N, C-alpha and C positions, 0 to 999 in steps of 0.2 A: 323621527319615526319610532313609533312605539316597539318597545323589546320583541314582543310577541309577533309583530310584523316583521321585525329584522330576522328574528329567528325561523319565521315561517319560509321566508325566501331561501335561507341557508338549507332548511330540512327539505324543501321542495327540489331544489338543485341536486342535494346529496341523494334523495330516494330516486330521481332520475337517472343519476350515474349508476348507482348500486343496482338497479334494475334493468340497466343497459338500454335504457331509452335514450341516453346520451353515451353513446359508446365512445371508447378509448380513441384519442386523436382527435375528437370533437374540438373545434375552435370555439369558444365560447364569446359572447358579446363583450365588446371591450366595456371598460369600467363605466366610460361615460353613456354607452348604449345600454347597459344594464340599469345605471341610475335613471335613464329617460324612460325606460319602459316600465320600471316598478315604480317611478314618480319618487325616488329617494335621492338623498343627497350624494355627491360623488364619492365623499369620504365614507360613506355607509356602504356604497358599492365596492369600495377597495377593502373594507372590513370583511364583508361577505366573502369575497375571493380568499382573502388572508385566511378565515376560518375553514374555508373548505380545503386550502392548501394544507393547514395544520392537521387536518383529517386524512391527508394523503390522497386525496380525490381528485385535485387539479394541480398543476405546476404552471406558474407564470414564466415566460420566456421574454427577456427584454427585447423590444424590436419586433416581435412576433406575435404576442398575445397571450391568453391563458387557454390552457387544453386540459381536456379530461384525461387523467393517467389511466394506465393499465392496472386495473384495480385486483387482477388475479395474481400479479406478480407481488411476492410478499414484501413489505416495506423495508426490511433489512436485507433484501436479496444484494448479495456483492459485499456487504460489510461482516455480517456473522455467517458462521459456517455450520449450518444444521447437518444433521445426519442425512447423507444423499441415499435417495432410493436405490435399490440393487440395479435398477434398469435404467438409471440415468447416468449419463457420460458427464464429468465434471471438467467443463472448461472455464469453471470460476475461479478456482484455487489450485495453486500450484503443490505438488508434494513429490517431486520428481524421484524416481527410485530405479536402481539400476538391477540386473539379474545377479543373484548371488549375495545381496546384502544381508538377507535373514542369516545365511550360513556364516557371514563375516561377524554377525552380533553373537551367535552362538559360540562361536570360537574365543570372542573376547570375554565373554560370560565365564567360559571354562576357565581361560588363562587368569582371569581376576579372581576365581573362587581357589585356585591354586598359589596365588601370591602371597606375600608374607604381611600385608596390611589390611587384610581383610576387616578385622576387628575394629581398626581406626574408622573404616567407613560407617559405622553403626553410630557414631558420636556426632555431636555438632561439629560442623566445619567452620573455619573463619569465614566471616560474611562475605569477603571479597575472593574466597578460594585458599587454598594452601599455598605458600610460597613457591614451592616446586612446580605446582600447576600453573600458577601466574607467569612463572618464567617461560614455561612451555608455550603459552599464548603469545608472549611477548617474541619469542624465536619466530613463531608463526607469522606475527604481524610484521616483522622486521623484513621477512621475505617477500612480503606483498608492499613494502615500501612505508610502512610506519615504524620508525625507529624509536622504541620506548623500552624503559625498564620494567621489570616485572612488578615493582611497586605501584606502577601508573596503570596496571591491568586489574580489573575486576570482573569476575565470572559471575554470569547471571544466568537465568532460566530462560534462555532465548533472547533473539534480537529484539522482540517486542517487549520483554521486560527490561532490556537495557534502554530503550528509548523511554519507558515508564521511569525507571530510576533515575534517569539523567534529568527528565523534565521536571519530576518531583523535586530533586535535589536543588535544582538550579533557577527554576522559574515560580513566579507567582500567579495566583489568580487576577486576571485581568492583563497580564503582559502580552504585548504584541509579538508575535513570531511570523516571520515571513516565510512562505512556502510557495511553492510552484502551485499555479492555478489547476493543474492536474497533479495529485500527490498520491502517495501510499495511503489507503484508507485507515489503516491501524493507527497512523499518526493523527489523523481526523479524529477518531474515536477518543484517543488520549488527550487531545487538546480540549475536546468537548467536556470530558470528563474532570479535566483540571481547571477549566474555565479561562482557557487561554484563547486569546483572538488571533485566528489564523488570517493574515493579510496575503491575498493571493498575487504572485507574481507571473505575468503573461509569459507565452514563450516568445522567443525571438530565433527562429532557426532552429537549431536542434540544441537548444539551452534555454535557461531563464534569462529574462530581460534585466541585464544588470543596471540598464538606466532607470528602469521602474525600481529597482530595489534602491538605487542612489537617491532618487526622488521620494521615495516612501521614508526613507531613514532622515531625510531633510525635513520633512513635515511631521512626522511623528516619532515618539520615543519607542524605537523597535528594539527588544531586548535579545532577539536571537534570529537566526536563518536555519531552516531545516532543509538540507539538500542530499541528493543523491547524484553525484557527479559521474559515478561509474555504474552504468547500467541502470539508468532511472525507470523506476516502475510508476505508472505503466508505458511510457514512450520509449524506453530503450537508449536514451541518450548516453553518450560517453562524451563529456564535454573536454574542451582542448585544454592545452596547458595554460594558454592565455586568459582563457574564460576563469579558469581556477585562480590564477594570479589576480585577476581584477576582482573577482569575489573576496579574496583574502585582503586586497587592499581597502575594499569598502568595509569588511568586517573591522578592520583595525582602527580605520577612520572613525567609525561610529561605536567602536567597543561592542561590537555584536559577539554573542556566544555562537559558534557553529557547530551544528549538530549534523555529523556526517553518517547517513545511513548507507552501509556497506554490504548489505544483505546479498545481493545478486553480483557483487563486483568480481567474484571469482569468474564469471562467465567471460570477462573481457580480457583477452590477452594483451599483455603489455600495454596498459593505459598510462595516461600520464600520472604523475605523483598524487597521491591523495591529499585531500586538503589539510588531514592532519600532520602531513609530512611539511606542508608548507608554513602552516600557522599553528604549531603545536602548543603554544601557549594559551589558545583560545578556542581549539577545536576538541569536541568529544567525538571519538570514532565508535561506532556500534556495528557489530556483526555477529554472526553465529554460524552454527552448522546445520540449519534447517533444509536449507536449499542444497548445499554441496554434500551433505551426507544423510540426513534423514530428518523429517519434520517432527518426528516423535522424539528426538533425542532431547530437545529442549535444552540446548547447551549454547549459550551466547557469551559475548565478552564486549566490555568497554575499555577503551584506552582514553586516559583523560590526563589533563594538565594536573601536576602534583596538587596544586592548591584546591582542586575541585573532588579528590579522591576522598577524603574523610566524610564528605557530606554525601556523596553517591554511596559510599559504603554503609553509611548508617540508614539510607533509605533501603538498600537491600536487606539490611537487619528488619527494617519495620514492615517489609513487604514478604519476605520468604525466608529470612534468615540467614539460609545460605542455599546454593544450588545443591541438588541432590548428589550425594557423594559417589554413588556407584557410576551414574551418568557422567560425572566430571572426570572419574578416574578412566573410563571407557575412551572418552572424547580425546583426553590428553595423550593417552597411549595410541591413539589413531594420529593425532598431530605428530608426535615424535616419531613414530615407524614409518612415516610416508603415506599411509594408507588415505588421509585427506586429501594429497596432493594427487594421488593417483585417481581417486573418485572425482576431483575437481575437473581432470584433464578428460576422463571418460564422459562426463555430463556435459563439458563443452562440445564434445562431438555428437552426443546424444541431442543436444539443443540444435546444433546445426543441421541434423538429419530432419528434425520435426519443423524448422523453419522451412526448409525446402518442400516438404509435403504441404505446409499451409500456403506457400507461394503458388504451388500448383492446384491446390484445391479451391483456392479464393482468386484464381486469375481473373482479371478484369476489375476487382475492386481494389481501391486503395488501401496500402497497407504501410503502418508505420512500426518499424521494429529494429532490432539489432540483430545482426545474421547470427549470433549464437544466444540468443535471449529464449527464455522460457514463455514468454508472452508476447502478444501481439495487439496492437491497437487498430481498430478497424472503423476509419470515419464512415458514416452512412450516407447514401446518396440524398440529394435535396428530397425533403417532405417525408422522409422515411423517419419514423419515430423509434427510438431505441427501447422504449419499454414495451412496444408491441412486438418487436423482433424479439426480445427476450422472452416474453410470454409465450410467443408461439413456439420458440425453440424448447421452452420448458415442457410444453405440452407434447412435443416430439423427443422427449427424454433427453435434451442436450441443456445444460445449466451453463449460462454465460453472465457476465457482468455489464451493466450498463455503465456510462460515464458518471452516473450519479455519485456512487461512493468515492470516486476519485477527486470530485469537483470541490475546491475550496471558495470559488467565485459564484456570484448570483447566476452566471451564464454557464449551462450545462450544455456542453455539445451533444448532439446525438451520434453517439458512437458507441461501440461495445469493446471489450477487453477480452481476449481469448487466452486463457491459460493453456498452455501446449504440453505442460510435462506430467499431467497426471493420469494418462492413459495408455496403453499399448498402441502401436503405431498404426495397426490396422483400423482400430476403433476411432483413433484420432481422425484418420483420413476420411472415414465414413461421416463423423459428426461435423467435420469442417465442409463436408460436401453439403450436409444439409443446412449448415449456415449459408452457404452460397446460393442455395436454392430458395430458401426462406427470404434472403434480403433481395435477391432478383425478383421475386414474386412481388414483393411490396413495392420495389422501385418501379416496375413497368404495370402497376395498375392504372 
Protein backbone atom coordinates (compact mmCIF):
# COMPACT_ATOMS: atom_id res chain seq x y z
CA UNK A 1 0.00 0.00 0.00
CA UNK A 2 1.38 3.42 -0.90
CA UNK A 3 2.30 5.65 2.01
CA UNK A 4 -0.18 8.33 0.92
CA UNK A 5 -3.01 5.78 0.78
CA UNK A 6 -2.18 4.46 4.25
CA UNK A 7 -2.02 7.99 5.68
CA UNK A 8 -5.23 8.84 3.87
CA UNK A 9 -7.13 6.18 5.82
CA UNK A 10 -5.61 7.39 9.10
CA UNK A 11 -6.43 11.01 8.30
CA UNK A 12 -9.98 10.21 7.21
CA UNK A 13 -10.77 8.28 10.39
CA UNK A 14 -9.08 10.92 12.56
CA UNK A 15 -11.09 13.66 10.84
CA UNK A 16 -14.37 11.78 11.36
CA UNK A 17 -13.60 11.24 15.03
CA UNK A 18 -12.59 14.84 15.69
CA UNK A 19 -15.63 16.18 13.83
CA UNK A 20 -17.98 13.93 15.81
CA UNK A 21 -19.08 11.95 12.78
CA UNK A 22 -17.76 8.94 14.68
CA UNK A 23 -18.88 9.74 18.24
CA UNK A 24 -17.16 8.44 21.35
CA UNK A 25 -18.04 4.84 22.15
CA UNK A 26 -18.45 3.87 18.51
CA UNK A 27 -17.16 0.38 17.85
CA UNK A 28 -14.97 0.50 14.74
CA UNK A 29 -14.70 -2.35 12.22
CA UNK A 30 -12.45 -5.21 13.21
CA UNK A 31 -8.95 -5.23 11.80
CA UNK A 32 -10.04 -7.82 9.21
CA UNK A 33 -13.12 -5.84 8.28
CA UNK A 34 -11.08 -2.65 7.84
CA UNK A 35 -8.53 -4.53 5.73
CA UNK A 36 -11.27 -5.96 3.50
CA UNK A 37 -13.16 -2.69 3.08
CA UNK A 38 -10.04 -0.69 2.24
CA UNK A 39 -8.36 -3.42 0.22
CA UNK A 40 -5.28 -3.42 2.43
CA UNK A 41 -3.20 -6.01 4.25
CA UNK A 42 -4.24 -7.04 7.76
CA UNK A 43 -0.93 -5.80 9.16
CA UNK A 44 -1.58 -2.38 7.61
CA UNK A 45 -5.06 -2.23 9.18
CA UNK A 46 -3.48 -2.99 12.55
CA UNK A 47 -0.94 -0.25 11.93
CA UNK A 48 -3.72 2.24 11.18
CA UNK A 49 -5.48 1.50 14.45
CA UNK A 50 -2.16 1.63 16.34
CA UNK A 51 -1.50 5.11 14.94
CA UNK A 52 -4.99 6.30 15.89
CA UNK A 53 -4.46 4.90 19.40
CA UNK A 54 -1.13 6.74 19.65
CA UNK A 55 -3.01 9.93 18.75
CA UNK A 56 -5.42 9.27 21.64
CA UNK A 57 -8.41 8.86 19.34
CA UNK A 58 -9.23 5.15 19.77
CA UNK A 59 -8.62 2.40 22.29
CA UNK A 60 -8.35 -1.30 21.64
CA UNK A 61 -10.00 -3.59 24.18
CA UNK A 62 -8.98 -7.26 24.08
CA UNK A 63 -11.96 -9.45 23.24
CA UNK A 64 -14.24 -6.48 22.56
CA UNK A 65 -12.80 -4.47 19.68
CA UNK A 66 -11.58 -0.97 18.91
CA UNK A 67 -13.62 1.98 20.16
CA UNK A 68 -13.59 5.72 19.61
CA UNK A 69 -12.35 7.50 22.70
CA UNK A 70 -13.93 10.51 24.34
CA UNK A 71 -11.71 13.23 22.88
CA UNK A 72 -13.04 16.02 25.13
CA UNK A 73 -11.37 14.35 28.11
CA UNK A 74 -7.78 15.61 28.48
CA UNK A 75 -5.26 12.81 27.73
CA UNK A 76 -3.51 13.32 31.08
CA UNK A 77 -6.74 13.37 33.09
CA UNK A 78 -6.25 11.36 36.28
CA UNK A 79 -2.45 11.38 36.04
CA UNK A 80 -1.43 15.04 36.10
CA UNK A 81 -3.10 17.53 38.42
CA UNK A 82 -3.97 20.73 36.54
CA UNK A 83 -5.33 23.79 38.27
CA UNK A 84 -8.99 22.97 38.91
CA UNK A 85 -11.66 25.47 37.95
CA UNK A 86 -13.25 27.11 40.96
CA UNK A 87 -16.64 25.65 40.07
CA UNK A 88 -15.35 22.07 39.65
CA UNK A 89 -15.66 19.51 42.45
CA UNK A 90 -12.45 17.48 42.55
CA UNK A 91 -13.17 13.76 43.04
CA UNK A 92 -9.98 12.96 41.13
CA UNK A 93 -7.21 13.82 43.62
CA UNK A 94 -7.24 13.54 47.41
CA UNK A 95 -6.08 16.39 49.61
CA UNK A 96 -7.94 15.76 52.87
CA UNK A 97 -7.89 18.54 55.45
CA UNK A 98 -9.59 19.11 58.77
CA UNK A 99 -10.91 22.34 60.30
CA UNK A 100 -8.25 24.22 62.23
CA UNK A 101 -5.21 22.94 60.36
CA UNK A 102 -4.32 26.43 59.08
CA UNK A 103 -4.26 27.75 62.65
CA UNK A 104 -2.12 24.76 63.62
CA UNK A 105 0.43 25.79 60.97
CA UNK A 106 0.41 29.40 62.18
CA UNK A 107 1.20 28.27 65.72
CA UNK A 108 3.95 25.98 64.49
CA UNK A 109 5.57 28.79 62.51
CA UNK A 110 5.46 31.11 65.54
CA UNK A 111 7.01 28.41 67.73
CA UNK A 112 9.69 27.75 65.15
CA UNK A 113 10.47 31.47 64.86
CA UNK A 114 11.08 31.69 68.60
CA UNK A 115 13.20 28.54 68.82
CA UNK A 116 16.97 28.64 69.14
CA UNK A 117 17.97 26.87 65.92
CA UNK A 118 16.39 29.12 63.27
CA UNK A 119 19.74 30.12 61.81
CA UNK A 120 20.63 26.48 61.25
CA UNK A 121 17.58 26.14 58.99
CA UNK A 122 19.12 28.60 56.53
CA UNK A 123 22.02 26.29 55.74
CA UNK A 124 22.31 23.12 53.68
CA UNK A 125 21.06 20.11 55.62
CA UNK A 126 22.45 16.56 55.49
CA UNK A 127 20.97 14.85 52.43
CA UNK A 128 18.97 12.32 54.44
CA UNK A 129 18.02 14.69 57.24
CA UNK A 130 19.66 15.68 60.51
CA UNK A 131 20.29 12.81 62.95
CA UNK A 132 17.70 13.92 65.50
CA UNK A 133 15.06 14.28 62.74
CA UNK A 134 15.81 10.80 61.40
CA UNK A 135 15.49 9.45 64.95
CA UNK A 136 12.10 11.16 65.29
CA UNK A 137 10.86 9.42 62.15
CA UNK A 138 12.30 6.10 63.35
CA UNK A 139 10.25 6.38 66.57
CA UNK A 140 7.15 7.13 64.51
CA UNK A 141 7.79 4.10 62.31
CA UNK A 142 8.38 1.84 65.31
CA UNK A 143 4.90 2.71 66.57
CA UNK A 144 3.56 1.53 63.20
CA UNK A 145 5.35 -1.79 63.24
CA UNK A 146 8.53 -0.87 61.35
CA UNK A 147 11.45 -1.22 63.78
CA UNK A 148 14.39 0.70 62.29
CA UNK A 149 17.30 2.75 63.57
CA UNK A 150 17.55 6.43 62.72
CA UNK A 151 20.48 5.77 60.38
CA UNK A 152 18.16 3.60 58.24
CA UNK A 153 15.74 6.51 57.76
CA UNK A 154 16.03 9.05 54.96
CA UNK A 155 13.88 12.18 54.83
CA UNK A 156 12.50 13.16 51.42
CA UNK A 157 10.15 15.69 49.85
CA UNK A 158 7.00 13.59 50.02
CA UNK A 159 6.29 9.92 49.34
CA UNK A 160 6.44 10.42 45.56
CA UNK A 161 10.00 11.72 45.90
CA UNK A 162 10.70 8.73 48.15
CA UNK A 163 9.54 6.32 45.46
CA UNK A 164 11.61 8.15 42.84
CA UNK A 165 14.74 8.19 44.99
CA UNK A 166 14.34 4.49 45.76
CA UNK A 167 13.81 3.49 42.14
CA UNK A 168 16.64 5.66 40.84
CA UNK A 169 19.06 4.26 43.43
CA UNK A 170 18.17 0.57 43.14
CA UNK A 171 16.87 -0.09 39.61
CA UNK A 172 18.24 0.20 36.09
CA UNK A 173 16.50 0.99 32.78
CA UNK A 174 14.91 -2.18 31.45
CA UNK A 175 14.46 -3.78 34.87
CA UNK A 176 11.20 -5.66 35.34
CA UNK A 177 9.09 -4.59 38.32
CA UNK A 178 6.02 -6.59 39.28
CA UNK A 179 3.06 -4.37 40.17
CA UNK A 180 -0.67 -4.85 40.53
CA UNK A 181 -2.72 -4.66 37.34
CA UNK A 182 -4.35 -1.63 38.98
CA UNK A 183 -1.86 0.47 40.90
CA UNK A 184 -0.89 3.98 41.97
CA UNK A 185 -0.52 6.22 38.86
CA UNK A 186 2.47 8.04 40.33
CA UNK A 187 4.48 4.83 40.22
CA UNK A 188 3.41 4.25 36.62
CA UNK A 189 4.66 7.72 35.65
CA UNK A 190 7.92 7.06 37.51
CA UNK A 191 8.43 3.69 35.79
CA UNK A 192 7.88 5.31 32.40
CA UNK A 193 10.37 8.09 33.15
CA UNK A 194 13.03 5.60 34.32
CA UNK A 195 12.33 3.10 31.49
CA UNK A 196 11.28 0.33 33.86
CA UNK A 197 8.99 -2.43 32.66
CA UNK A 198 5.92 -2.92 34.82
CA UNK A 199 4.70 -6.53 34.78
CA UNK A 200 1.02 -6.59 35.83
CA UNK A 201 -0.22 -8.95 38.55
CA UNK A 202 -3.94 -9.80 38.37
CA UNK A 203 -6.12 -9.60 41.44
CA UNK A 204 -7.13 -12.69 43.38
CA UNK A 205 -9.88 -11.64 45.74
CA UNK A 206 -8.72 -8.76 47.91
CA UNK A 207 -5.02 -9.07 47.06
CA UNK A 208 -2.64 -9.60 44.18
CA UNK A 209 -2.35 -13.08 42.71
CA UNK A 210 0.84 -14.52 44.19
CA UNK A 211 0.67 -17.58 41.93
CA UNK A 212 0.96 -15.16 39.03
CA UNK A 213 3.95 -13.50 40.73
CA UNK A 214 5.58 -16.89 41.24
CA UNK A 215 5.05 -17.80 37.59
CA UNK A 216 6.38 -14.43 36.44
CA UNK A 217 9.53 -14.81 38.52
CA UNK A 218 10.05 -18.34 37.22
CA UNK A 219 9.96 -17.20 33.60
CA UNK A 220 11.49 -13.72 33.71
CA UNK A 221 14.23 -11.93 35.60
CA UNK A 222 12.12 -9.76 37.90
CA UNK A 223 14.11 -7.22 39.88
CA UNK A 224 11.50 -5.84 42.28
CA UNK A 225 7.88 -5.89 43.37
CA UNK A 226 5.92 -2.72 44.13
CA UNK A 227 3.24 -3.33 46.75
CA UNK A 228 0.62 -1.48 48.80
CA UNK A 229 -0.45 -4.13 51.33
CA UNK A 230 -2.17 -1.67 53.68
CA UNK A 231 -4.83 0.50 52.01
CA UNK A 232 -4.15 -0.27 48.39
CA UNK A 233 -4.73 2.59 45.98
CA UNK A 234 -7.20 2.36 44.21
CA UNK A 235 -8.84 -0.83 45.55
CA UNK A 236 -8.60 -0.33 49.31
CA UNK A 237 -7.07 -3.75 50.09
CA UNK A 238 -5.58 -4.56 53.45
CA UNK A 239 -3.96 -7.89 52.72
CA UNK A 240 -3.89 -10.68 55.28
CA UNK A 241 -0.87 -11.63 57.36
CA UNK A 242 -0.62 -14.91 55.43
CA UNK A 243 -0.61 -13.13 52.08
CA UNK A 244 2.22 -10.89 53.29
CA UNK A 245 4.21 -13.88 54.50
CA UNK A 246 3.78 -15.61 51.14
CA UNK A 247 4.87 -12.47 49.29
CA UNK A 248 8.00 -12.30 51.44
CA UNK A 249 8.73 -15.98 50.79
CA UNK A 250 8.62 -15.36 47.03
CA UNK A 251 10.73 -12.21 47.34
CA UNK A 252 13.41 -14.11 49.23
CA UNK A 253 13.35 -17.08 46.88
CA UNK A 254 13.83 -14.90 43.80
CA UNK A 255 15.89 -12.16 45.48
CA UNK A 256 13.36 -9.44 44.80
CA UNK A 257 13.59 -5.92 46.14
CA UNK A 258 10.26 -5.06 47.83
CA UNK A 259 9.06 -1.45 47.54
CA UNK A 260 6.31 -0.96 50.11
CA UNK A 261 4.13 2.11 49.58
CA UNK A 262 2.38 3.04 52.82
CA UNK A 263 1.02 6.47 51.92
CA UNK A 264 -2.53 5.59 53.05
CA UNK A 265 -1.63 2.94 55.65
CA UNK A 266 -2.56 5.22 58.57
CA UNK A 267 -6.25 4.83 57.65
CA UNK A 268 -6.34 1.13 58.56
CA UNK A 269 -6.55 0.38 62.27
CA UNK A 270 -4.44 -2.53 63.54
CA UNK A 271 -3.38 -3.97 60.16
CA UNK A 272 -1.03 -6.97 59.93
CA UNK A 273 2.70 -6.30 60.17
CA UNK A 274 4.17 -4.29 57.28
CA UNK A 275 6.35 -6.09 54.75
CA UNK A 276 9.27 -4.05 56.07
CA UNK A 277 8.89 -5.81 59.43
CA UNK A 278 8.69 -9.25 57.83
CA UNK A 279 11.60 -8.79 55.40
CA UNK A 280 13.67 -5.83 56.63
CA UNK A 281 16.72 -6.98 54.67
CA UNK A 282 15.07 -6.43 51.28
CA UNK A 283 12.17 -4.00 51.81
CA UNK A 284 12.21 -0.26 51.25
CA UNK A 285 9.28 1.32 53.09
CA UNK A 286 8.03 4.66 51.75
CA UNK A 287 5.46 6.98 53.29
CA UNK A 288 4.93 10.60 54.26
CA UNK A 289 2.61 13.16 55.82
CA UNK A 290 0.71 14.29 52.72
CA UNK A 291 -2.55 12.48 53.45
CA UNK A 292 -2.48 12.28 57.24
CA UNK A 293 -1.42 15.93 57.71
CA UNK A 294 -1.40 18.08 54.56
CA UNK A 295 -0.52 17.59 50.90
CA UNK A 296 1.41 20.87 50.77
CA UNK A 297 3.75 19.80 53.54
CA UNK A 298 5.85 17.64 51.13
CA UNK A 299 7.51 15.72 53.92
CA UNK A 300 8.16 12.03 53.36
CA UNK A 301 10.46 9.32 54.58
CA UNK A 302 12.13 6.11 53.53
CA UNK A 303 13.12 3.22 55.78
CA UNK A 304 15.69 1.08 53.98
CA UNK A 305 18.11 -1.77 54.60
CA UNK A 306 21.45 -0.37 55.74
CA UNK A 307 23.12 -1.61 52.56
CA UNK A 308 20.87 0.60 50.39
CA UNK A 309 21.05 3.80 52.45
CA UNK A 310 24.19 5.29 50.82
CA UNK A 311 22.84 4.89 47.27
CA UNK A 312 19.44 6.36 48.16
CA UNK A 313 21.09 9.20 50.07
CA UNK A 314 23.20 10.02 47.02
CA UNK A 315 20.07 10.06 44.86
CA UNK A 316 18.45 12.54 47.26
CA UNK A 317 21.55 14.71 46.81
CA UNK A 318 21.18 14.49 43.03
CA UNK A 319 17.49 15.39 43.04
CA UNK A 320 16.81 17.87 45.87
CA UNK A 321 20.01 17.97 47.98
CA UNK A 322 17.83 17.91 51.10
CA UNK A 323 14.24 18.30 52.18
CA UNK A 324 13.38 21.96 52.97
CA UNK A 325 14.59 22.50 56.50
CA UNK A 326 11.63 24.56 57.73
CA UNK A 327 9.08 21.96 56.65
CA UNK A 328 11.18 19.18 58.15
CA UNK A 329 11.46 20.98 61.48
CA UNK A 330 7.69 21.53 61.67
CA UNK A 331 6.89 17.95 60.61
CA UNK A 332 9.24 16.44 63.17
CA UNK A 333 7.81 18.63 65.93
CA UNK A 334 4.32 17.37 65.04
CA UNK A 335 5.57 13.77 65.06
CA UNK A 336 7.12 14.26 68.49
CA UNK A 337 4.26 16.10 70.20
CA UNK A 338 1.49 13.72 69.06
CA UNK A 339 -0.10 16.07 66.51
CA UNK A 340 0.30 13.55 63.69
CA UNK A 341 -1.22 10.73 65.75
CA UNK A 342 -4.18 12.94 66.66
CA UNK A 343 -4.75 14.03 63.06
CA UNK A 344 -4.59 10.43 61.85
CA UNK A 345 -7.33 9.40 64.27
CA UNK A 346 -9.50 12.34 63.21
CA UNK A 347 -8.98 11.59 59.52
CA UNK A 348 -9.94 7.93 60.01
CA UNK A 349 -13.23 9.15 61.47
CA UNK A 350 -13.61 11.65 58.64
CA UNK A 351 -13.00 8.93 56.03
CA UNK A 352 -15.58 6.66 57.71
CA UNK A 353 -18.14 9.46 57.43
CA UNK A 354 -17.33 10.04 53.77
CA UNK A 355 -17.58 6.35 52.92
CA UNK A 356 -21.02 6.26 54.55
CA UNK A 357 -22.12 9.22 52.43
CA UNK A 358 -20.80 7.45 49.32
CA UNK A 359 -22.63 4.21 50.11
CA UNK A 360 -25.89 6.09 50.44
CA UNK A 361 -25.45 8.34 47.41
CA UNK A 362 -24.31 5.48 45.15
CA UNK A 363 -26.75 2.87 46.43
CA UNK A 364 -27.45 0.22 43.80
CA UNK A 365 -24.05 0.58 42.13
CA UNK A 366 -21.18 -1.84 42.89
CA UNK A 367 -18.56 -0.26 45.15
CA UNK A 368 -15.07 -1.47 46.03
CA UNK A 369 -13.49 0.28 49.00
CA UNK A 370 -12.22 0.06 52.56
CA UNK A 371 -14.58 1.37 55.27
CA UNK A 372 -12.10 4.09 56.32
CA UNK A 373 -10.56 4.89 52.94
CA UNK A 374 -10.50 8.25 51.25
CA UNK A 375 -11.26 6.72 47.85
CA UNK A 376 -13.73 4.37 46.21
CA UNK A 377 -13.56 2.19 43.09
CA UNK A 378 -16.75 2.13 41.04
CA UNK A 379 -16.97 -0.64 38.41
CA UNK A 380 -19.37 0.44 35.68
CA UNK A 381 -22.31 -1.56 34.30
CA UNK A 382 -21.97 -3.55 31.09
CA UNK A 383 -21.51 -1.37 27.99
CA UNK A 384 -21.08 1.83 30.01
CA UNK A 385 -17.83 3.50 28.98
CA UNK A 386 -15.69 5.18 31.61
CA UNK A 387 -14.34 7.92 29.34
CA UNK A 388 -17.87 9.02 28.44
CA UNK A 389 -18.90 9.08 32.11
CA UNK A 390 -15.83 11.11 33.09
CA UNK A 391 -16.33 13.58 30.23
CA UNK A 392 -20.01 14.11 30.99
CA UNK A 393 -19.28 14.62 34.69
CA UNK A 394 -16.56 17.11 33.82
CA UNK A 395 -19.14 19.07 31.81
CA UNK A 396 -21.24 19.04 34.99
CA UNK A 397 -18.23 20.36 36.94
CA UNK A 398 -17.29 17.12 38.67
CA UNK A 399 -13.82 15.71 38.02
CA UNK A 400 -13.29 11.94 38.38
CA UNK A 401 -10.64 9.53 37.16
CA UNK A 402 -11.14 6.56 34.85
CA UNK A 403 -9.26 3.30 35.36
CA UNK A 404 -6.73 4.14 32.66
CA UNK A 405 -4.21 6.00 34.86
CA UNK A 406 -4.18 3.05 37.28
CA UNK A 407 -3.92 0.20 34.75
CA UNK A 408 -0.57 -1.52 34.10
CA UNK A 409 -2.02 -4.16 31.76
CA UNK A 410 -3.43 -3.96 28.23
CA UNK A 411 -6.90 -4.60 29.66
CA UNK A 412 -8.33 -1.43 31.17
CA UNK A 413 -11.61 -2.04 33.00
CA UNK A 414 -14.47 0.39 32.65
CA UNK A 415 -14.53 1.86 36.12
CA UNK A 416 -13.98 5.19 37.83
CA UNK A 417 -12.08 6.05 40.99
CA UNK A 418 -13.65 8.59 43.29
CA UNK A 419 -11.48 10.57 45.68
CA UNK A 420 -13.65 11.43 48.65
CA UNK A 421 -11.35 13.63 50.74
CA UNK A 422 -11.08 16.91 48.85
CA UNK A 423 -14.33 18.75 49.50
CA UNK A 424 -16.82 19.47 52.26
CA UNK A 425 -19.44 16.86 53.10
CA UNK A 426 -22.46 18.59 51.55
CA UNK A 427 -20.61 19.23 48.29
CA UNK A 428 -19.37 15.64 48.30
CA UNK A 429 -22.90 14.31 48.69
CA UNK A 430 -24.19 16.47 45.81
CA UNK A 431 -21.29 15.47 43.56
CA UNK A 432 -21.78 11.75 44.26
CA UNK A 433 -25.49 12.08 43.50
CA UNK A 434 -24.48 13.52 40.10
CA UNK A 435 -22.20 10.52 39.57
CA UNK A 436 -25.08 8.15 40.32
CA UNK A 437 -27.44 10.01 38.00
CA UNK A 438 -24.98 10.08 35.09
CA UNK A 439 -24.05 6.38 35.45
CA UNK A 440 -27.70 5.34 35.68
CA UNK A 441 -28.57 7.43 32.62
CA UNK A 442 -25.89 5.64 30.57
CA UNK A 443 -26.76 2.20 31.97
CA UNK A 444 -30.43 2.43 30.97
CA UNK A 445 -30.05 3.96 27.51
